[in-house]
Structure formats: structure tokens, C-alpha cells
PAVOMI-566351 format. One record per residue: residue in three letters; y, z, x of N, C-alpha, C, O in turn. Coordinates in steps of 0.2 Angstrom, whole numbers, padded with zeros to 4 digits, always signed. Layout:
ALAYZXYZXYZXYZX...
***
This chain:
MET+0489+0534+0530+0496+0530+0529+0499+0535+0526+0497+0538+0521ASP+0506+0536+0528+0510+0540+0524+0517+0535+0525+0519+0532+0530ILE+0521+0536+0520+0528+0533+0518+0533+0539+0516+0531+0543+0512SER+0538+0537+0518+0543+0542+0517+0549+0538+0514+0552+0533+0516ILE+0551+0542+0509+0556+0538+0504+0563+0543+0504+0564+0549+0502GLU+0568+0538+0505+0574+0541+0505+0577+0542+0498+0574+0538+0494PRO+0582+0546+0496+0585+0544+0489+0585+0538+0487+0588+0533+0490ASP+0583+0537+0481+0584+0529+0478+0585+0524+0483+0589+0519+0482GLY+0580+0525+0487+0579+0520+0494+0574+0514+0492+0574+0509+0495ALA+0570+0516+0487+0564+0510+0486+0562+0511+0480+0564+0515+0476ASP+0558+0505+0479+0553+0504+0472+0548+0509+0474+0545+0508+0479LEU+0547+0513+0470+0542+0520+0472+0534+0516+0470+0530+0517+0474GLN+0533+0513+0464+0527+0510+0463+0526+0504+0467+0519+0503+0467LYS+0529+0501+0470+0528+0495+0476+0525+0500+0482+0520+0498+0485SER+0530+0505+0484+0526+0510+0488+0519+0511+0489+0515+0511+0493ILE+0518+0514+0481+0512+0517+0480+0507+0512+0481+0501+0513+0484ASP+0509+0506+0478+0503+0500+0479+0502+0497+0485+0497+0494+0486SER+0506+0498+0491+0506+0497+0498+0501+0503+0500+0497+0501+0505LEU+0501+0509+0499+0497+0514+0499+0489+0513+0498+0485+0513+0502VAL+0489+0511+0492+0482+0508+0490+0479+0502+0493+0473+0503+0494ARG+0483+0496+0496+0481+0492+0499+0478+0494+0505+0473+0492+0507ALA+0482+0499+0509+0481+0502+0515+0475+0507+0515+0473+0509+0520GLY+0471+0509+0509+0466+0512+0509+0468+0519+0507+0464+0523+0508GLY+0473+0521+0505+0477+0528+0502+0481+0531+0506+0483+0528+0512GLY+0484+0536+0505+0489+0541+0510+0495+0544+0504+0495+0545+0498THR+0500+0545+0509+0504+0550+0505+0510+0547+0505+0513+0543+0509LEU+0514+0548+0497+0521+0545+0498+0527+0550+0496+0528+0551+0490LEU+0529+0553+0502+0534+0559+0503+0541+0557+0500+0544+0552+0503LEU+0543+0561+0495+0551+0561+0492+0554+0564+0498+0553+0570+0499GLN+0558+0562+0501+0563+0566+0504+0569+0570+0497+0570+0568+0492PRO+0573+0575+0501+0578+0579+0497+0583+0573+0494+0585+0569+0498GLY+0584+0575+0487+0589+0570+0485+0585+0567+0477+0580+0569+0475ARG+0590+0564+0474+0588+0560+0467+0584+0555+0468+0586+0550+0471HIS+0578+0555+0465+0573+0548+0464+0574+0545+0458+0571+0549+0454ILE+0577+0541+0456+0578+0539+0448+0573+0533+0448+0574+0528+0452THR+0567+0534+0444+0562+0529+0443+0560+0527+0436+0562+0531+0431GLY+0556+0522+0435+0553+0520+0430+0545+0523+0430+0544+0528+0432PRO+0541+0520+0427+0533+0522+0427+0531+0522+0433+0533+0519+0437ILE+0526+0527+0434+0522+0527+0440+0515+0528+0438+0513+0533+0434ARG+0511+0523+0442+0504+0524+0442+0500+0525+0448+0500+0521+0453LEU+0497+0531+0447+0493+0533+0454+0487+0530+0454+0484+0528+0449PHE+0483+0529+0460+0477+0527+0460+0473+0532+0465+0476+0537+0468SER+0467+0530+0467+0462+0534+0470+0465+0533+0477+0466+0528+0480GLY+0465+0541+0480+0467+0542+0487+0474+0542+0489+0477+0542+0494VAL+0478+0543+0482+0485+0544+0483+0489+0549+0482+0488+0552+0476THR+0493+0552+0487+0496+0559+0486+0503+0558+0485+0507+0555+0489LEU+0506+0559+0479+0513+0558+0478+0517+0566+0479+0517+0570+0475SER+0520+0567+0485+0523+0574+0487+0530+0574+0486+0534+0570+0489ILE+0531+0578+0482+0539+0580+0481+0542+0584+0484+0542+0590+0482GLY+0545+0582+0490+0547+0587+0495+0553+0592+0492+0557+0592+0487LEU+0553+0598+0496+0558+0603+0494+0567+0599+0493+0569+0595+0497GLY+0569+0601+0488+0575+0598+0487+0575+0590+0485+0580+0587+0485ALA+0569+0588+0482+0568+0581+0479+0568+0583+0472+0566+0588+0469THR+0571+0577+0469+0570+0578+0462+0568+0570+0459+0571+0565+0460LEU+0562+0570+0457+0560+0564+0452+0562+0564+0446+0560+0568+0442GLU+0566+0559+0444+0571+0558+0439+0568+0553+0436+0568+0547+0440PHE+0566+0553+0429+0563+0547+0425+0569+0544+0420+0572+0547+0416VAL+0569+0538+0420+0574+0534+0417+0571+0536+0408+0565+0535+0407PRO+0575+0538+0404+0573+0540+0398+0574+0534+0393+0578+0534+0389ASP+0568+0529+0393+0569+0524+0389+0561+0524+0387+0557+0523+0391TYR+0559+0525+0381+0553+0525+0380+0549+0518+0381+0544+0517+0384GLU+0552+0513+0377+0549+0506+0379+0548+0504+0387+0545+0500+0389LEU+0552+0507+0391+0550+0506+0398+0544+0507+0401+0542+0504+0405TYR+0540+0513+0397+0534+0514+0400+0528+0511+0395+0522+0514+0394ALA+0530+0506+0392+0523+0503+0389+0519+0501+0392+0514+0499+0390GLY+0519+0499+0398+0513+0498+0405+0509+0504+0406+0504+0505+0410ASN+0512+0509+0404+0509+0516+0406+0505+0518+0399+0505+0524+0399SER+0502+0514+0395+0499+0517+0390+0492+0520+0391+0489+0519+0396VAL+0490+0526+0388+0484+0530+0389+0479+0529+0382+0482+0527+0377SER+0474+0530+0382+0469+0530+0376+0470+0535+0372+0469+0534+0366VAL+0472+0542+0373+0473+0547+0368+0481+0547+0365+0486+0548+0368ILE+0480+0546+0360+0488+0547+0356+0488+0554+0355+0484+0558+0353ALA+0496+0556+0356+0498+0562+0355+0503+0562+0352+0508+0560+0355GLU+0504+0565+0345+0510+0565+0342+0513+0558+0341+0519+0558+0339GLY+0510+0553+0341+0513+0547+0339+0514+0542+0347+0515+0536+0347SER+0513+0546+0352+0514+0543+0359+0508+0541+0361+0503+0543+0360ASP+0508+0536+0365+0503+0532+0369+0504+0531+0375+0500+0527+0378ARG+0509+0536+0378+0512+0533+0384+0514+0538+0389+0516+0543+0386ALA+0515+0538+0395+0518+0545+0399+0521+0541+0406+0519+0536+0408TYR+0525+0546+0408+0528+0543+0414+0524+0542+0421+0525+0538+0425ILE+0519+0547+0421+0515+0546+0427+0508+0546+0426+0506+0552+0424VAL+0503+0541+0426+0497+0540+0423+0493+0539+0429+0495+0537+0435ALA+0486+0540+0428+0480+0540+0433+0474+0538+0428+0472+0543+0425GLN+0472+0534+0428+0464+0532+0425+0459+0529+0430+0459+0525+0434GLU+0454+0533+0428+0448+0532+0433+0450+0532+0439+0448+0527+0442ALA+0453+0537+0442+0453+0538+0448+0452+0545+0452+0452+0550+0448HIS+0450+0545+0458+0447+0551+0461+0451+0552+0467+0454+0547+0470ASP+0452+0558+0470+0456+0561+0476+0464+0559+0475+0468+0557+0479VAL+0466+0561+0469+0474+0560+0469+0477+0566+0468+0474+0571+0465ALA+0483+0567+0470+0487+0573+0471+0494+0572+0469+0497+0567+0471ILE+0498+0577+0465+0504+0578+0466+0506+0586+0469+0504+0591+0466VAL+0509+0585+0475+0511+0592+0476+0518+0592+0480+0522+0587+0480GLY+0520+0598+0482+0526+0599+0484+0531+0603+0481+0529+0606+0476ASP+0537+0605+0484+0541+0611+0480+0546+0607+0477+0551+0611+0476GLY+0546+0602+0476+0552+0599+0473+0552+0599+0466+0548+0603+0464LYS+0554+0594+0461+0556+0594+0455+0555+0589+0452+0558+0583+0454ILE+0552+0589+0445+0551+0581+0440+0556+0582+0436+0556+0587+0432LEU+0560+0579+0435+0566+0579+0429+0564+0575+0424+0564+0569+0425ALA+0562+0578+0418+0560+0572+0413+0564+0571+0408+0561+0567+0404SER+0569+0573+0406+0575+0570+0403+0573+0571+0395+0574+0566+0391GLY+0571+0576+0394+0569+0578+0388+0574+0577+0382+0573+0575+0376ALA+0581+0581+0384+0586+0579+0379+0588+0572+0377+0590+0572+0371ALA+0587+0567+0381+0587+0562+0378+0583+0559+0372+0585+0555+0368PHE+0576+0562+0372+0574+0561+0366+0573+0566+0361+0567+0568+0359SER+0580+0568+0358+0580+0573+0353+0585+0570+0350+0589+0567+0354THR+0586+0570+0344+0590+0568+0338+0596+0573+0338+0601+0572+0334GLY+0596+0578+0342+0600+0585+0340+0598+0591+0340+0592+0592+0340PHE+0602+0596+0340+0600+0604+0340+0602+0604+0332+0606+0601+0329ASP+0597+0607+0330+0595+0610+0323+0598+0617+0324+0594+0621+0327GLN+0603+0619+0321+0607+0625+0321+0603+0632+0316+0602+0638+0317THR+0600+0628+0311+0597+0632+0306+0591+0635+0309+0590+0641+0308VAL+0588+0631+0313+0582+0635+0317+0582+0636+0324+0577+0639+0326GLY+0586+0635+0327+0589+0636+0333+0586+0632+0339+0585+0635+0344THR+0583+0626+0338+0579+0621+0343+0581+0614+0342+0583+0612+0337TYR+0580+0610+0346+0581+0603+0346+0576+0599+0341+0571+0602+0338THR+0577+0595+0339+0574+0589+0334+0572+0585+0338+0576+0581+0341PRO+0565+0584+0339+0562+0580+0344+0563+0571+0341+0562+0569+0335SER+0564+0567+0344+0562+0559+0343+0557+0558+0340+0552+0563+0342GLU+0555+0553+0336+0547+0550+0335+0544+0547+0342+0538+0548+0342LYS+0546+0545+0345+0544+0542+0351+0546+0545+0357+0551+0544+0359ARG+0541+0549+0359+0543+0551+0367+0537+0552+0372+0532+0554+0370PRO+0538+0549+0378+0532+0549+0383+0530+0556+0387+0534+0560+0389ARG+0524+0557+0386+0522+0564+0391+0524+0563+0398+0527+0558+0400VAL+0523+0569+0400+0527+0568+0409+0520+0565+0412+0521+0560+0416LEU+0514+0567+0412+0509+0565+0416+0502+0566+0412+0500+0570+0409VAL+0499+0560+0412+0492+0560+0409+0488+0557+0414+0490+0552+0417PHE+0481+0560+0415+0476+0558+0420+0470+0557+0415+0468+0561+0411GLU+0467+0552+0415+0461+0551+0410+0455+0550+0416+0456+0547+0421ASP+0449+0552+0414+0444+0550+0417+0444+0551+0424+0440+0547+0427CYS+0447+0555+0428+0448+0556+0435+0445+0561+0437+0443+0566+0433SER+0444+0562+0443+0440+0568+0447+0444+0569+0454+0448+0565+0457LYS+0443+0575+0456+0445+0578+0461+0453+0577+0463+0455+0573+0467ILE+0457+0581+0458+0464+0581+0456+0466+0588+0459+0464+0593+0458ARG+0472+0586+0462+0475+0593+0464+0484+0592+0461+0487+0587+0463LEU+0486+0597+0458+0492+0598+0455+0494+0605+0458+0492+0610+0456GLU+0500+0604+0462+0501+0611+0466+0509+0610+0468+0512+0605+0471GLY+0512+0617+0466+0519+0618+0468+0525+0615+0465+0530+0618+0466PHE+0524+0611+0462+0531+0607+0459+0533+0610+0454+0529+0614+0451VAL+0539+0608+0451+0542+0610+0445+0543+0604+0440+0544+0599+0443ILE+0541+0604+0434+0544+0601+0428+0548+0603+0424+0546+0608+0421GLU+0554+0600+0423+0560+0602+0419+0561+0597+0414+0560+0591+0415ASP+0563+0600+0407+0567+0597+0402+0562+0590+0400+0564+0585+0400SER+0555+0592+0399+0550+0587+0396+0552+0585+0389+0554+0590+0385PRO+0551+0579+0387+0552+0577+0380+0545+0579+0377+0546+0580+0371MET+0539+0580+0378+0534+0582+0375+0529+0585+0379+0530+0589+0383TRP+0523+0584+0379+0517+0587+0383+0519+0587+0391+0523+0583+0393THR+0517+0590+0394+0519+0590+0401+0513+0587+0406+0513+0582+0408VAL+0507+0591+0407+0501+0590+0410+0495+0589+0405+0492+0594+0403HIS+0493+0582+0404+0489+0582+0400+0482+0577+0404+0482+0571+0406LEU+0476+0582+0405+0471+0580+0408+0465+0579+0403+0462+0584+0401VAL+0463+0570+0403+0457+0569+0398+0452+0568+0402+0453+0563+0406ARG+0446+0571+0401+0440+0570+0403+0441+0569+0410+0439+0564+0413CYS+0443+0574+0414+0445+0575+0422+0440+0580+0424+0438+0584+0420ARG+0437+0579+0430+0432+0583+0433+0436+0586+0439+0441+0584+0442ASP+0433+0592+0443+0435+0595+0449+0443+0595+0449+0446+0591+0453VAL+0447+0599+0444+0453+0599+0444+0456+0606+0448+0455+0611+0447VAL+0461+0605+0451+0464+0611+0454+0472+0611+0452+0476+0607+0455VAL+0474+0616+0448+0481+0616+0446+0484+0623+0449+0480+0628+0448GLU+0489+0623+0452+0490+0629+0456+0497+0629+0457+0500+0624+0459SER+0500+0635+0454+0508+0635+0456+0512+0632+0454+0518+0631+0457ILE+0511+0629+0449+0516+0623+0445+0519+0627+0441+0517+0632+0439THR+0527+0625+0439+0531+0629+0435+0534+0623+0429+0537+0619+0432VAL+0534+0624+0423+0537+0621+0417+0542+0625+0416+0542+0631+0417LEU+0548+0620+0415+0555+0624+0412+0555+0619+0406+0555+0613+0406THR+0556+0622+0400+0556+0619+0393+0563+0617+0392+0568+0620+0395ILE+0564+0613+0387+0571+0613+0385+0576+0618+0383+0582+0617+0383ASP+0573+0624+0381+0577+0629+0379+0575+0635+0384+0575+0641+0383ASN+0574+0632+0391+0573+0635+0396+0568+0642+0397+0569+0647+0401SER+0562+0641+0392+0557+0644+0393+0553+0643+0400+0555+0639+0403ARG+0549+0646+0401+0546+0647+0407+0537+0646+0407+0535+0650+0404ILE+0534+0642+0409+0528+0641+0411+0525+0641+0418+0527+0636+0421ARG+0521+0647+0420+0520+0645+0427+0512+0647+0429+0509+0652+0428THR+0509+0642+0432+0503+0643+0434+0500+0647+0440+0503+0645+0445GLY+0496+0652+0440+0496+0655+0447+0489+0652+0451+0487+0648+0448SER+0487+0654+0455+0481+0654+0459+0474+0653+0453+0469+0649+0454SER+0474+0656+0448+0469+0656+0444+0471+0650+0437+0469+0650+0431SER+0475+0647+0440+0476+0640+0436+0477+0642+0427+0475+0638+0423THR+0480+0649+0426+0481+0650+0419+0490+0649+0418+0494+0649+0422ALA+0491+0649+0411+0498+0649+0411+0500+0654+0407+0496+0657+0403VAL+0507+0656+0409+0509+0663+0405+0516+0660+0403+0519+0657+0408GLN+0518+0660+0397+0524+0659+0395+0529+0665+0394+0527+0670+0391ARG+0535+0665+0397+0539+0670+0397+0545+0667+0393+0549+0663+0395SER+0546+0669+0385+0551+0666+0382+0560+0670+0383+0560+0677+0384PRO+0565+0667+0382+0570+0670+0384+0573+0674+0379+0573+0673+0373CYS+0576+0680+0381+0579+0684+0376+0587+0684+0376+0590+0685+0381ALA+0589+0684+0370+0596+0684+0371+0599+0688+0365+0596+0689+0360ALA+0605+0691+0367+0607+0696+0362+0610+0693+0355+0614+0688+0355SER+0608+0696+0350+0610+0693+0343+0618+0690+0342+0620+0684+0339SER+0622+0694+0346+0629+0693+0345+0631+0687+0348+0635+0684+0346SER+0626+0684+0354+0628+0679+0357+0626+0672+0354+0627+0666+0356LYS+0621+0673+0349+0617+0668+0346+0620+0661+0345+0619+0656+0348ARG+0625+0662+0340+0630+0656+0337+0633+0653+0343+0633+0647+0344ARG+0635+0657+0348+0639+0653+0354+0634+0649+0358+0634+0643+0360THR+0629+0653+0359+0622+0648+0363+0620+0643+0360+0620+0638+0363MET+0620+0643+0353+0616+0637+0349+0622+0632+0349+0621+0626+0350ALA+0629+0634+0348+0635+0629+0349+0634+0626+0356+0634+0620+0356SER+0633+0629+0361+0635+0627+0368+0629+0622+0368+0630+0616+0370ALA+0622+0624+0366+0616+0620+0369+0618+0614+0364+0614+0609+0366SER+0621+0613+0359+0621+0607+0355+0628+0602+0359+0629+0596+0358ARG+0631+0605+0361+0637+0601+0366+0634+0598+0372+0636+0593+0374ARG+0629+0603+0376+0626+0600+0381+0621+0595+0379+0619+0591+0384ALA+0618+0594+0374+0612+0589+0372+0617+0584+0372+0616+0580+0377ALA+0623+0583+0368+0626+0577+0367+0628+0574+0374+0627+0569+0376ALA+0631+0578+0377+0633+0576+0384+0627+0573+0387+0628+0568+0390THR+0621+0577+0387+0615+0574+0392+0614+0568+0389+0613+0563+0393ARG+0613+0567+0381+0611+0559+0378+0616+0554+0381+0613+0549+0383ALA+0622+0556+0382+0627+0549+0384+0627+0550+0392+0629+0545+0395SER+0624+0553+0394+0623+0553+0403+0617+0549+0404+0617+0545+0408HIS+0611+0551+0400+0604+0547+0399+0607+0539+0397+0604+0535+0401ALA+0611+0537+0393+0611+0532+0391+0615+0527+0397+0614+0521+0397ALA+0618+0531+0401+0622+0527+0405+0618+0525+0410+0619+0520+0413ARG+0613+0531+0412+0608+0529+0417+0604+0524+0416+0602+0520+0420ARG+0601+0524+0409+0598+0519+0408+0600+0511+0409+0596+0507+0411SER+0607+0510+0406+0612+0504+0408+0610+0503+0415+0607+0498+0417LYS+0612+0508+0420+0613+0505+0427+0605+0504+0429+0603+0500+0433PHE+0600+0507+0426+0593+0505+0429+0591+0499+0428+0587+0496+0432ARG+0593+0498+0422+0591+0491+0419+0594+0486+0423+0591+0482+0426THR+0601+0486+0424+0605+0481+0428+0601+0480+0435+0600+0474+0438ALA+0601+0487+0438+0598+0486+0445+0591+0483+0445+0589+0479+0450MET+0587+0483+0440+0581+0480+0440+0582+0471+0439+0580+0467+0442SER+0587+0471+0434+0588+0463+0433+0589+0461+0439+0585+0456+0441ARG+0595+0463+0444+0597+0462+0450+0592+0460+0454+0591+0455+0457ALA+0588+0464+0454+0581+0465+0459+0578+0459+0458+0577+0454+0463THR+0575+0458+0451+0572+0453+0450+0574+0446+0452+0571+0441+0454VAL+0581+0445+0450+0584+0439+0451+0584+0437+0459+0584+0431+0461ALA+0585+0443+0464+0586+0442+0471+0579+0439+0473+0578+0435+0477HIS+0574+0442+0469+0565+0441+0471+0565+0433+0471+0560+0430+0472
***
């Protein structure tokens, strides 16, 4: 069974649950922005992020309390996407996961040239005690902290995924599933301008994320009342 989702057209978790009841299948995200809260994957489910599609997570740590995991990482016990004790699970496609990392920053520290992270930040993806996992092709951008955390998993294939960090560093896996980081180089004469620009961008991004959180909560509240 396959379910195709238009941008902001459906509750993604409800669609995944429908696939589970049908015995598995693929949830295909069509090109455009798909703004969502927590996602939990189960056996036999493939999340396909199509070319031009962006899976964008609402940056609210408390919203992901239901996606808690057993391994605590830097004080965090939860993630945007979780699978536990599942098999034959995949995330594939040429689209992007936008992880809203700037919203989990207290600001840009110009003395060290980097962002100061918030105390509570979700990981992007955590699989625990899973088997026959495939992660392929997609991009993870602007992560609050750890991106792909595989705990006690077996038979895992990770191929050709790209991680773009908050400072635009790049990690990309190849067919051998090894990661290579390429740090950006900047001319020393432009360093102060770059840091100031990054600080302004971070402030604007936090304001944008706050507006999205409010909009998302309002939409969820209306949906609950309508239901």
C-alpha cells in the first residue's frame, strides 16, 4: 500500500498508522513543505521524501515527549523520528529533512565563532533495537544535535545521505557508508562580517520558528476540537 501526501495536506502520523494497519507500505511526500510534529515508524513502513519535498519539524522540545528513547544523549531523551523494535523500515528519497537547529540555540557566540546550543534539544532520528534498516539519498539540514543515532540495530544500510550542519559543514555518506566532513574555509578578512551576519540570521530564524510553533499548535487545537 502506498499513500501520497501533498504539502501540508495530512497528518503524517495518521497516514503512517494507516499503513501499519494495512500491513506496511510507503508514505510518499510530494514536492513542497511538510510541517510536522513527532513521527514514529513501524515495521514494514518506508518514508519516501521525494525530490523537492521538505520534511520540516516544529521546533518545540516538549512536543516530542511521546518520542522518548532509552539512551540519553547530552540530556536529551527524545527525537523527531523514532523507531523501536521494528524491522524492514526505510527512509529514502532525494528530498530534505529540515531540523530547525537554530531554534535550539541561545545565540551566536562571537568569541568562539559558533552557536551556543540550548540545554534541551531533540535528535533528528533514533532507531533502537531495529533490523533491516535502509537510509538512503536524503539530506538532513540544520540539526539541533545528533542526526542519525542507531542503537543496537542490525542489518543497516546507510547510503548517499548528506548532513548539512548549522555552520554549513557537510557530511556525506557514500556507498561504503563512511562519513567524511568537509569544513568550510573563509577568508580571515571576512570573519567578523560572517559572524555578525550569522548572528542576525539566527535571531531571524528563532523568530520564524516561534511563529511556526504558534501556528502549528493552533492548527492542532482546531483539529482536536473538530474531531
